[in-house]
C-alpha positions as YAML, in Angstrom:
chain: A
units: angstrom
residues:
- id: 1
  name: UNK
  ca: [-22.52, 27.73, -6.04]
- id: 2
  name: UNK
  ca: [-23.63, 27.80, -2.55]
- id: 3
  name: UNK
  ca: [-21.62, 26.43, 0.58]
- id: 4
  name: UNK
  ca: [-24.10, 23.74, 0.95]
- id: 5
  name: UNK
  ca: [-23.37, 22.39, -2.56]
- id: 6
  name: UNK
  ca: [-19.67, 22.53, -3.26]
- id: 7
  name: UNK
  ca: [-18.02, 21.31, -6.50]
- id: 8
  name: UNK
  ca: [-16.94, 17.93, -5.87]
- id: 9
  name: UNK
  ca: [-14.53, 16.01, -8.28]
- id: 10
  name: UNK
  ca: [-13.96, 12.40, -7.71]
- id: 11
  name: UNK
  ca: [-10.93, 11.02, -9.58]
- id: 12
  name: UNK
  ca: [-10.11, 7.30, -10.44]
- id: 13
  name: UNK
  ca: [-13.74, 6.59, -10.22]
- id: 14
  name: UNK
  ca: [-14.96, 3.06, -11.48]
- id: 15
  name: UNK
  ca: [-18.52, 2.13, -11.84]
- id: 16
  name: UNK
  ca: [-18.85, 0.93, -8.28]
- id: 17
  name: UNK
  ca: [-17.53, 4.20, -6.77]
- id: 18
  name: UNK
  ca: [-19.79, 6.22, -9.07]
- id: 19
  name: UNK
  ca: [-22.90, 4.32, -8.09]
- id: 20
  name: UNK
  ca: [-22.19, 4.31, -4.28]
- id: 21
  name: UNK
  ca: [-21.18, 7.96, -4.32]
- id: 22
  name: UNK
  ca: [-23.98, 9.17, -6.51]
- id: 23
  name: UNK
  ca: [-26.56, 7.82, -3.99]
- id: 24
  name: UNK
  ca: [-25.00, 9.36, -1.03]
- id: 25
  name: UNK
  ca: [-23.41, 12.65, -2.15]
- id: 26
  name: UNK
  ca: [-25.94, 14.76, -3.48]
- id: 27
  name: UNK
  ca: [-25.06, 18.10, -5.27]
- id: 28
  name: UNK
  ca: [-22.48, 19.02, -8.02]
- id: 29
  name: UNK
  ca: [-20.56, 15.83, -8.34]
- id: 30
  name: UNK
  ca: [-18.34, 15.10, -11.11]
- id: 31
  name: UNK
  ca: [-16.51, 11.68, -11.77]
- id: 32
  name: UNK
  ca: [-13.28, 11.07, -13.71]
- id: 33
  name: UNK
  ca: [-12.14, 7.82, -14.48]
- id: 34
  name: UNK
  ca: [-8.32, 8.67, -14.69]
- id: 35
  name: UNK
  ca: [-5.85, 9.80, -12.01]
- id: 36
  name: UNK
  ca: [-5.15, 13.41, -11.88]
- id: 37
  name: UNK
  ca: [-1.87, 13.39, -13.80]
- id: 38
  name: UNK
  ca: [-3.72, 11.73, -16.83]
- id: 39
  name: UNK
  ca: [-6.77, 13.96, -16.73]
- id: 40
  name: UNK
  ca: [-7.07, 17.23, -18.59]
- id: 41
  name: UNK
  ca: [-6.91, 20.13, -16.12]
- id: 42
  name: UNK
  ca: [-10.43, 21.35, -17.15]
- id: 43
  name: UNK
  ca: [-11.83, 17.98, -15.60]
- id: 44
  name: UNK
  ca: [-10.83, 19.06, -12.01]
- id: 45
  name: UNK
  ca: [-9.55, 22.75, -12.12]
- id: 46
  name: UNK
  ca: [-13.03, 24.14, -10.56]
- id: 47
  name: UNK
  ca: [-13.00, 21.66, -7.79]
- id: 48
  name: UNK
  ca: [-13.76, 22.73, -4.28]
- id: 49
  name: UNK
  ca: [-13.53, 19.19, -2.87]
- id: 50
  name: UNK
  ca: [-11.46, 16.51, -4.57]
- id: 51
  name: UNK
  ca: [-11.44, 12.85, -4.01]
- id: 52
  name: UNK
  ca: [-8.54, 10.68, -5.09]
- id: 53
  name: UNK
  ca: [-7.16, 7.23, -4.75]
- id: 54
  name: UNK
  ca: [-3.29, 6.21, -4.58]
- id: 55
  name: UNK
  ca: [-2.42, 6.56, -8.16]
- id: 56
  name: UNK
  ca: [-3.11, 10.34, -8.31]
- id: 57
  name: UNK
  ca: [-0.11, 12.30, -7.73]
- id: 58
  name: UNK
  ca: [-1.52, 15.48, -6.14]
- id: 59
  name: UNK
  ca: [1.65, 17.73, -6.68]
- id: 60
  name: UNK
  ca: [2.15, 21.32, -6.02]
- id: 61
  name: UNK
  ca: [1.66, 22.02, -9.72]
- id: 62
  name: UNK
  ca: [-1.66, 20.18, -9.70]
- id: 63
  name: UNK
  ca: [-2.96, 21.97, -6.88]
- id: 64
  name: UNK
  ca: [-1.99, 25.52, -8.61]
- id: 65
  name: UNK
  ca: [-4.70, 24.33, -11.19]
- id: 66
  name: UNK
  ca: [-7.39, 24.39, -8.53]
- id: 67
  name: UNK
  ca: [-7.65, 27.84, -6.98]
- id: 68
  name: UNK
  ca: [-10.98, 27.09, -5.29]
- id: 69
  name: UNK
  ca: [-9.97, 23.60, -3.64]
- id: 70
  name: UNK
  ca: [-10.66, 23.48, 0.15]
- id: 71
  name: UNK
  ca: [-10.51, 19.65, 0.68]
- id: 72
  name: UNK
  ca: [-8.83, 16.58, -0.62]
- id: 73
  name: UNK
  ca: [-10.35, 13.33, 0.56]
- id: 74
  name: UNK
  ca: [-8.03, 10.45, -0.27]
- id: 75
  name: UNK
  ca: [-9.70, 7.07, -0.56]
- id: 76
  name: UNK
  ca: [-6.87, 5.30, 1.14]
- id: 77
  name: UNK
  ca: [-4.91, 5.05, 4.44]
- id: 78
  name: UNK
  ca: [-1.62, 6.15, 3.01]
- id: 79
  name: UNK
  ca: [-1.35, 9.79, 1.76]
- id: 80
  name: UNK
  ca: [2.35, 9.91, 0.55]
- id: 81
  name: UNK
  ca: [0.80, 10.74, -3.14]
- id: 82
  name: UNK
  ca: [-0.29, 14.13, -1.90]
- id: 83
  name: UNK
  ca: [1.98, 17.15, -1.51]
- id: 84
  name: UNK
  ca: [1.00, 17.90, 2.18]
- id: 85
  name: UNK
  ca: [3.41, 20.74, 2.55]
- id: 86
  name: UNK
  ca: [1.76, 22.55, -0.53]
- id: 87
  name: UNK
  ca: [-1.83, 21.81, 0.95]
- id: 88
  name: UNK
  ca: [-0.88, 23.38, 4.31]
- id: 89
  name: UNK
  ca: [0.54, 26.46, 2.63]
- id: 90
  name: UNK
  ca: [-3.01, 26.71, 0.83]
- id: 91
  name: UNK
  ca: [-4.88, 26.05, 3.67]
- id: 92
  name: UNK
  ca: [-6.24, 22.82, 1.96]
- id: 93
  name: UNK
  ca: [-7.54, 20.10, 4.26]
- id: 94
  name: UNK
  ca: [-6.61, 16.54, 3.69]
- id: 95
  name: UNK
  ca: [-8.52, 13.70, 5.07]
- id: 96
  name: UNK
  ca: [-8.01, 9.95, 4.94]
- id: 97
  name: UNK
  ca: [-9.28, 6.49, 5.59]
- id: 98
  name: UNK
  ca: [-7.63, 5.43, 8.82]
- id: 99
  name: UNK
  ca: [-9.10, 1.95, 9.21]
- id: 100
  name: UNK
  ca: [-10.70, -0.04, 6.43]
- id: 101
  name: UNK
  ca: [-8.50, -2.94, 5.92]
- id: 102
  name: UNK
  ca: [-6.49, -4.19, 8.62]
- id: 103
  name: UNK
  ca: [-8.23, -7.50, 8.48]
- id: 104
  name: UNK
  ca: [-8.29, -7.41, 4.53]
- id: 105
  name: UNK
  ca: [-4.46, -6.53, 4.02]
- id: 106
  name: UNK
  ca: [-3.66, -9.01, 6.96]
- id: 107
  name: UNK
  ca: [-5.40, -11.84, 5.13]
- id: 108
  name: UNK
  ca: [-3.67, -10.91, 1.85]
- id: 109
  name: UNK
  ca: [-0.44, -10.99, 3.64]
- id: 110
  name: UNK
  ca: [-0.97, -14.68, 4.64]
- id: 111
  name: UNK
  ca: [-2.14, -15.48, 1.25]
- id: 112
  name: UNK
  ca: [1.38, -14.39, -0.11]
- id: 113
  name: UNK
  ca: [3.07, -16.24, 2.89]
- id: 114
  name: UNK
  ca: [1.32, -19.53, 2.04]
- id: 115
  name: UNK
  ca: [1.82, -19.18, -1.82]
- id: 116
  name: UNK
  ca: [5.64, -19.17, -0.99]
- id: 117
  name: UNK
  ca: [5.98, -21.47, 2.03]
- id: 118
  name: UNK
  ca: [3.84, -24.30, 0.15]
- id: 119
  name: UNK
  ca: [4.78, -23.52, -3.38]
- id: 120
  name: UNK
  ca: [1.22, -22.79, -4.40]
- id: 121
  name: UNK
  ca: [2.29, -20.43, -7.16]
- id: 122
  name: UNK
  ca: [4.98, -22.56, -8.55]
- id: 123
  name: UNK
  ca: [2.68, -25.57, -8.35]
- id: 124
  name: UNK
  ca: [-0.09, -23.79, -10.18]
- id: 125
  name: UNK
  ca: [2.17, -22.77, -13.03]
- id: 126
  name: UNK
  ca: [3.51, -26.25, -13.40]
- id: 127
  name: UNK
  ca: [-0.02, -27.78, -13.29]
- id: 128
  name: UNK
  ca: [-1.58, -25.52, -16.02]
- id: 129
  name: UNK
  ca: [1.37, -26.80, -18.22]
- id: 130
  name: UNK
  ca: [0.41, -30.20, -17.60]
- id: 131
  name: UNK
  ca: [3.07, -31.32, -15.11]
- id: 132
  name: UNK
  ca: [1.88, -32.95, -12.08]
- id: 133
  name: UNK
  ca: [5.11, -34.00, -10.71]
- id: 134
  name: UNK
  ca: [6.12, -32.99, -7.02]
- id: 135
  name: UNK
  ca: [9.84, -32.54, -7.59]
- id: 136
  name: UNK
  ca: [10.98, -29.23, -6.28]
- id: 137
  name: UNK
  ca: [7.60, -28.50, -4.62]
- id: 138
  name: UNK
  ca: [8.22, -29.43, -1.03]
- id: 139
  name: UNK
  ca: [7.15, -26.73, 1.17]
- id: 140
  name: UNK
  ca: [7.32, -26.03, 4.91]
- id: 141
  name: UNK
  ca: [5.19, -25.40, 7.87]
- id: 142
  name: UNK
  ca: [4.73, -22.10, 9.20]
- id: 143
  name: UNK
  ca: [3.59, -23.28, 12.48]
- id: 144
  name: UNK
  ca: [6.65, -22.96, 14.73]
- id: 145
  name: UNK
  ca: [8.46, -20.61, 12.74]
- id: 146
  name: UNK
  ca: [9.12, -16.97, 13.66]
- id: 147
  name: UNK
  ca: [7.18, -14.20, 12.00]
- id: 148
  name: UNK
  ca: [8.83, -10.77, 12.15]
- id: 149
  name: UNK
  ca: [6.26, -7.83, 11.83]
- id: 150
  name: UNK
  ca: [7.72, -4.35, 10.93]
- id: 151
  name: UNK
  ca: [5.13, -1.91, 11.75]
- id: 152
  name: UNK
  ca: [2.85, -3.09, 14.43]
- id: 153
  name: UNK
  ca: [-0.06, -0.60, 13.73]
- id: 154
  name: UNK
  ca: [-3.70, -1.74, 13.23]
- id: 155
  name: UNK
  ca: [-2.78, -3.93, 10.24]
- id: 156
  name: UNK
  ca: [0.49, -5.36, 11.83]
- id: 157
  name: UNK
  ca: [-1.47, -6.16, 14.95]
- id: 158
  name: UNK
  ca: [-4.04, -7.97, 12.93]
- id: 159
  name: UNK
  ca: [-1.21, -9.95, 11.21]
- id: 160
  name: UNK
  ca: [-0.03, -10.86, 14.80]
- id: 161
  name: UNK
  ca: [-3.43, -12.24, 15.64]
- id: 162
  name: UNK
  ca: [-3.60, -14.33, 12.69]
- id: 163
  name: UNK
  ca: [-0.03, -15.59, 13.07]
- id: 164
  name: UNK
  ca: [-0.80, -16.76, 16.61]
- id: 165
  name: UNK
  ca: [-3.75, -18.85, 15.08]
- id: 166
  name: UNK
  ca: [-1.25, -20.59, 12.83]
- id: 167
  name: UNK
  ca: [0.83, -21.32, 15.92]
- id: 168
  name: UNK
  ca: [3.66, -19.10, 14.99]
- id: 169
  name: UNK
  ca: [6.24, -17.31, 17.24]
- id: 170
  name: UNK
  ca: [5.90, -13.40, 16.59]
- id: 171
  name: UNK
  ca: [8.36, -10.54, 17.14]
- id: 172
  name: UNK
  ca: [7.69, -7.09, 16.02]
- id: 173
  name: UNK
  ca: [9.50, -3.73, 15.60]
- id: 174
  name: UNK
  ca: [7.75, -0.49, 15.90]
- id: 175
  name: UNK
  ca: [8.74, 3.09, 16.81]
- id: 176
  name: UNK
  ca: [5.96, 3.26, 19.32]
- id: 177
  name: UNK
  ca: [5.94, -0.11, 21.10]
- id: 178
  name: UNK
  ca: [2.65, -0.90, 23.22]
- id: 179
  name: UNK
  ca: [3.81, -3.44, 25.88]
- id: 180
  name: UNK
  ca: [0.09, -4.02, 27.02]
- id: 181
  name: UNK
  ca: [-0.85, -5.24, 23.49]
- id: 182
  name: UNK
  ca: [2.16, -7.46, 23.27]
- id: 183
  name: UNK
  ca: [1.41, -9.05, 26.56]
- id: 184
  name: UNK
  ca: [-2.30, -9.63, 25.43]
- id: 185
  name: UNK
  ca: [-1.41, -10.91, 21.97]
- id: 186
  name: UNK
  ca: [1.78, -12.80, 23.15]
- id: 187
  name: UNK
  ca: [4.41, -11.14, 21.00]
- id: 188
  name: UNK
  ca: [7.76, -9.46, 21.68]
- id: 189
  name: UNK
  ca: [8.88, -6.05, 20.66]
- id: 190
  name: UNK
  ca: [12.63, -6.20, 19.34]
- id: 191
  name: UNK
  ca: [15.11, -3.91, 17.66]
- id: 192
  name: UNK
  ca: [14.80, -4.03, 13.78]
- id: 193
  name: UNK
  ca: [18.19, -5.69, 13.58]
- id: 194
  name: UNK
  ca: [17.33, -8.34, 15.99]
- id: 195
  name: UNK
  ca: [13.91, -8.95, 13.96]
- id: 196
  name: UNK
  ca: [15.84, -9.34, 10.57]
- id: 197
  name: UNK
  ca: [18.40, -11.59, 12.04]
- id: 198
  name: UNK
  ca: [15.94, -13.95, 13.74]
- id: 199
  name: UNK
  ca: [12.73, -13.80, 11.81]
- id: 200
  name: UNK
  ca: [11.84, -16.81, 9.26]
- id: 201
  name: UNK
  ca: [9.41, -14.69, 7.55]
- id: 202
  name: UNK
  ca: [9.61, -10.87, 7.59]
- id: 203
  name: UNK
  ca: [6.38, -8.89, 6.82]
- id: 204
  name: UNK
  ca: [6.39, -5.00, 6.20]
- id: 205
  name: UNK
  ca: [3.51, -2.64, 7.63]
- id: 206
  name: UNK
  ca: [5.30, 0.40, 8.15]
- id: 207
  name: UNK
  ca: [4.10, 3.63, 6.51]
- id: 208
  name: UNK
  ca: [6.10, 5.16, 3.73]
- id: 209
  name: UNK
  ca: [8.04, 8.21, 5.13]
- id: 210
  name: UNK
  ca: [11.35, 9.81, 4.54]
- id: 211
  name: UNK
  ca: [12.81, 7.82, 7.44]
- id: 212
  name: UNK
  ca: [11.41, 4.46, 6.03]
- id: 213
  name: UNK
  ca: [12.54, 4.92, 2.32]
- id: 214
  name: UNK
  ca: [14.49, 1.77, 1.31]
- id: 215
  name: UNK
  ca: [14.13, 0.43, 4.94]
- id: 216
  name: UNK
  ca: [15.25, -2.96, 3.41]
- id: 217
  name: UNK
  ca: [18.49, -1.91, 1.55]
- id: 218
  name: UNK
  ca: [21.81, -3.36, 0.97]
- id: 219
  name: UNK
  ca: [22.77, -2.89, 4.54]
- id: 220
  name: UNK
  ca: [19.81, -4.29, 6.28]
- id: 221
  name: UNK
  ca: [19.70, -7.21, 3.59]
- id: 222
  name: UNK
  ca: [23.00, -8.32, 5.36]
- id: 223
  name: UNK
  ca: [21.41, -8.62, 8.69]
- id: 224
  name: UNK
  ca: [18.54, -11.00, 7.26]
- id: 225
  name: UNK
  ca: [18.53, -14.54, 8.52]
- id: 226
  name: UNK
  ca: [19.49, -16.67, 5.53]
- id: 227
  name: UNK
  ca: [16.63, -18.37, 3.76]
- id: 228
  name: UNK
  ca: [14.03, -16.08, 4.89]
- id: 229
  name: UNK
  ca: [10.81, -14.94, 3.23]
- id: 230
  name: UNK
  ca: [10.08, -11.24, 2.67]
- id: 231
  name: UNK
  ca: [6.49, -10.10, 2.37]
- id: 232
  name: UNK
  ca: [5.57, -6.49, 1.45]
- id: 233
  name: UNK
  ca: [1.84, -5.30, 1.46]
- id: 234
  name: UNK
  ca: [2.57, -1.78, 2.61]
- id: 235
  name: UNK
  ca: [4.61, 0.37, 0.21]
- id: 236
  name: UNK
  ca: [6.87, -0.39, -2.58]
- id: 237
  name: UNK
  ca: [9.41, 2.45, -1.63]
- id: 238
  name: UNK
  ca: [10.17, 0.50, 1.78]
- id: 239
  name: UNK
  ca: [12.26, -1.99, -0.35]
- id: 240
  name: UNK
  ca: [15.35, -1.23, -2.46]
- id: 241
  name: UNK
  ca: [14.55, -3.20, -5.51]
- id: 242
  name: UNK
  ca: [18.21, -3.72, -6.63]
- id: 243
  name: UNK
  ca: [18.95, -4.88, -3.00]
- id: 244
  name: UNK
  ca: [15.96, -7.35, -3.13]
- id: 245
  name: UNK
  ca: [17.16, -8.89, -6.47]
- id: 246
  name: UNK
  ca: [20.71, -9.30, -4.96]
- id: 247
  name: UNK
  ca: [19.43, -10.98, -1.90]
- id: 248
  name: UNK
  ca: [17.40, -13.43, -4.01]
- id: 249
  name: UNK
  ca: [20.15, -14.08, -6.32]
- id: 250
  name: UNK
  ca: [22.57, -14.84, -3.32]
- id: 251
  name: UNK
  ca: [20.04, -16.87, -1.60]
- id: 252
  name: UNK
  ca: [19.80, -14.54, 1.38]
- id: 253
  name: UNK
  ca: [16.19, -14.52, 0.68]
- id: 254
  name: UNK
  ca: [14.44, -17.73, -0.28]
- id: 255
  name: UNK
  ca: [11.40, -15.70, -1.67]
- id: 256
  name: UNK
  ca: [9.45, -12.65, -1.74]
- id: 257
  name: UNK
  ca: [5.74, -11.90, -1.80]
- id: 258
  name: UNK
  ca: [5.09, -8.43, -3.08]
- id: 259
  name: UNK
  ca: [1.84, -6.75, -3.45]
- id: 260
  name: UNK
  ca: [3.62, -3.50, -3.88]
- id: 261
  name: UNK
  ca: [6.86, -2.78, -5.74]
- id: 262
  name: UNK
  ca: [8.99, 0.26, -5.93]
- id: 263
  name: UNK
  ca: [7.90, 2.42, -8.92]
- id: 264
  name: UNK
  ca: [4.69, 0.43, -9.58]
- id: 265
  name: UNK
  ca: [3.04, 3.46, -10.83]
- id: 266
  name: UNK
  ca: [5.46, 3.42, -13.78]
- id: 267
  name: UNK
  ca: [4.08, 0.22, -15.10]
- id: 268
  name: UNK
  ca: [1.00, 1.68, -16.24]
- id: 269
  name: UNK
  ca: [2.86, 4.78, -17.91]
- id: 270
  name: UNK
  ca: [5.21, 2.98, -20.13]
- id: 271
  name: UNK
  ca: [4.15, 4.76, -23.29]
- id: 272
  name: UNK
  ca: [4.26, 8.11, -21.85]
- id: 273
  name: UNK
  ca: [7.68, 7.70, -20.33]
- id: 274
  name: UNK
  ca: [9.10, 7.23, -23.80]
- id: 275
  name: UNK
  ca: [8.50, 11.06, -24.33]
- id: 276
  name: UNK
  ca: [9.76, 11.85, -20.77]
- id: 277
  name: UNK
  ca: [13.15, 13.47, -20.07]
- id: 278
  name: UNK
  ca: [13.49, 11.00, -17.13]
- id: 279
  name: UNK
  ca: [12.76, 8.07, -19.21]
- id: 280
  name: UNK
  ca: [16.09, 6.44, -18.78]
- id: 281
  name: UNK
  ca: [15.73, 6.06, -15.06]
- id: 282
  name: UNK
  ca: [12.11, 5.23, -15.08]
- id: 283
  name: UNK
  ca: [12.59, 2.55, -17.71]
- id: 284
  name: UNK
  ca: [15.41, 0.89, -15.97]
- id: 285
  name: UNK
  ca: [12.94, 0.65, -12.89]
- id: 286
  name: UNK
  ca: [10.19, -0.95, -15.24]
- id: 287
  name: UNK
  ca: [12.88, -3.43, -16.41]
- id: 288
  name: UNK
  ca: [13.66, -4.45, -12.76]
- id: 289
  name: UNK
  ca: [10.09, -5.00, -11.99]
- id: 290
  name: UNK
  ca: [9.83, -7.26, -15.14]
- id: 291
  name: UNK
  ca: [13.06, -9.18, -13.69]
- id: 292
  name: UNK
  ca: [11.19, -9.80, -10.55]
- id: 293
  name: UNK
  ca: [8.01, -10.89, -12.41]
- id: 294
  name: UNK
  ca: [9.85, -13.84, -14.23]
- id: 295
  name: UNK
  ca: [11.27, -15.32, -11.03]
- id: 296
  name: UNK
  ca: [9.75, -18.42, -9.62]
- id: 297
  name: UNK
  ca: [10.74, -17.43, -6.05]
- id: 298
  name: UNK
  ca: [8.69, -14.21, -6.20]
- id: 299
  name: UNK
  ca: [4.89, -13.87, -6.11]
- id: 300
  name: UNK
  ca: [3.65, -10.30, -7.27]
- id: 301
  name: UNK
  ca: [0.02, -9.17, -6.94]
- id: 302
  name: UNK
  ca: [-1.17, -5.92, -8.55]
- id: 303
  name: UNK
  ca: [-1.43, -3.71, -5.14]
- id: 304
  name: UNK
  ca: [-4.81, -5.62, -4.30]
- id: 305
  name: UNK
  ca: [-4.40, -6.43, -0.68]
- id: 306
  name: UNK
  ca: [-6.85, -3.74, 0.26]
- id: 307
  name: UNK
  ca: [-9.21, -4.82, -2.58]
- id: 308
  name: UNK
  ca: [-12.20, -6.87, -1.05]
- id: 309
  name: UNK
  ca: [-16.00, -6.23, -1.34]
- id: 310
  name: UNK
  ca: [-16.22, -5.34, 2.29]
- id: 311
  name: UNK
  ca: [-13.02, -3.09, 2.38]
- id: 312
  name: UNK
  ca: [-14.36, -1.23, -0.70]
- id: 313
  name: UNK
  ca: [-17.45, -0.37, 1.00]
- id: 314
  name: UNK
  ca: [-15.81, 0.81, 4.12]
- id: 315
  name: UNK
  ca: [-13.40, 3.02, 2.12]
- id: 316
  name: UNK
  ca: [-16.46, 4.76, 0.33]
- id: 317
  name: UNK
  ca: [-18.54, 4.91, 3.39]
- id: 318
  name: UNK
  ca: [-15.65, 6.63, 5.53]
- id: 319
  name: UNK
  ca: [-15.07, 8.97, 2.43]
- id: 320
  name: UNK
  ca: [-18.59, 10.09, 2.30]
- id: 321
  name: UNK
  ca: [-18.59, 10.68, 6.06]
- id: 322
  name: UNK
  ca: [-15.35, 12.71, 5.77]
- id: 323
  name: UNK
  ca: [-16.65, 14.79, 3.07]
- id: 324
  name: UNK
  ca: [-19.98, 15.52, 4.85]
- id: 325
  name: UNK
  ca: [-18.34, 16.08, 8.17]
- id: 326
  name: UNK
  ca: [-16.12, 18.98, 6.59]
- id: 327
  name: UNK
  ca: [-19.15, 20.20, 4.82]
- id: 328
  name: UNK
  ca: [-20.84, 20.55, 8.32]
- id: 329
  name: UNK
  ca: [-17.89, 22.16, 9.90]
- id: 330
  name: UNK
  ca: [-16.91, 19.07, 11.98]
- id: 331
  name: UNK
  ca: [-13.77, 17.70, 10.08]
- id: 332
  name: UNK
  ca: [-12.65, 14.25, 10.92]
- id: 333
  name: UNK
  ca: [-9.72, 12.22, 9.90]
- id: 334
  name: UNK
  ca: [-7.68, 15.28, 8.68]
- id: 335
  name: UNK
  ca: [-4.03, 14.90, 8.24]
- id: 336
  name: UNK
  ca: [-2.95, 18.33, 6.96]
- id: 337
  name: UNK
  ca: [-4.01, 21.66, 6.54]
- id: 338
  name: UNK
  ca: [-6.91, 23.69, 8.29]
- id: 339
  name: UNK
  ca: [-9.61, 22.07, 10.18]
- id: 340
  name: UNK
  ca: [-12.77, 23.92, 9.31]
...
């Protein structure tokens, strides 16, 4: 195989992904429908370039099966599903899609907020059962309420813009505050503890890192303004599920809107878990998620905040650009490993 025509394996490839990439990535391209942990090694072992989505857990063991691998192009903004340390040791570059859904995810965030604030989800469940009464469906205006944005990156700032359009007061927490942007968009940076204690609605847009694991936990839950709503469209691991359930049970939180949940990848793996030595802990995680699903004060969507027609096209377009740029010796959007 020549340098100009590397072996490219695209995992988690649905029909739209295949159609788009086949037209724009000539060469030896192989498409696999499943994530890497569910695919036979022979489906990807000879890959030089690998493209994955968030459900593929690219571990050190998986990397060891790909001796010729030079590039991983993840079709996502997050890359915590990839062992970056192992990639760096092997000289494997990892590139990502930095901006594809700031407005898409922000819009979904407000879909979850409005579903809870105006009891839309609860009302829908009731009306399909033939009950058109208004009892218990009184909502509240978000105008004039305070939105607390945890993580004021590109998505968080778009949330701020939408919130100001609704007439909300906005406070934000970020490890790298930008006072100029705060002045332009008319919001205030505050410490996390202050945000939790003063926000009527808390929305999470922070990356998942060791430092942000269980950012919402038993201790930080105690700081939250009683009756607030919690929205998470970032990463499930930001929220300790046990602490969340306790907060809902005790009325600290009036509701939660979750596009991501801790251990969400396990929901698709229930059958395989029964044969796993870690089945006990993982099945307990699944049970906790099912508890959340049954609650009338929780709205859960299946990690779809990014999933619009326009965002999908931006993801695939950037992925093609990332792969082609690397092939041409001008790598872009690289987060780990060698740069050429």
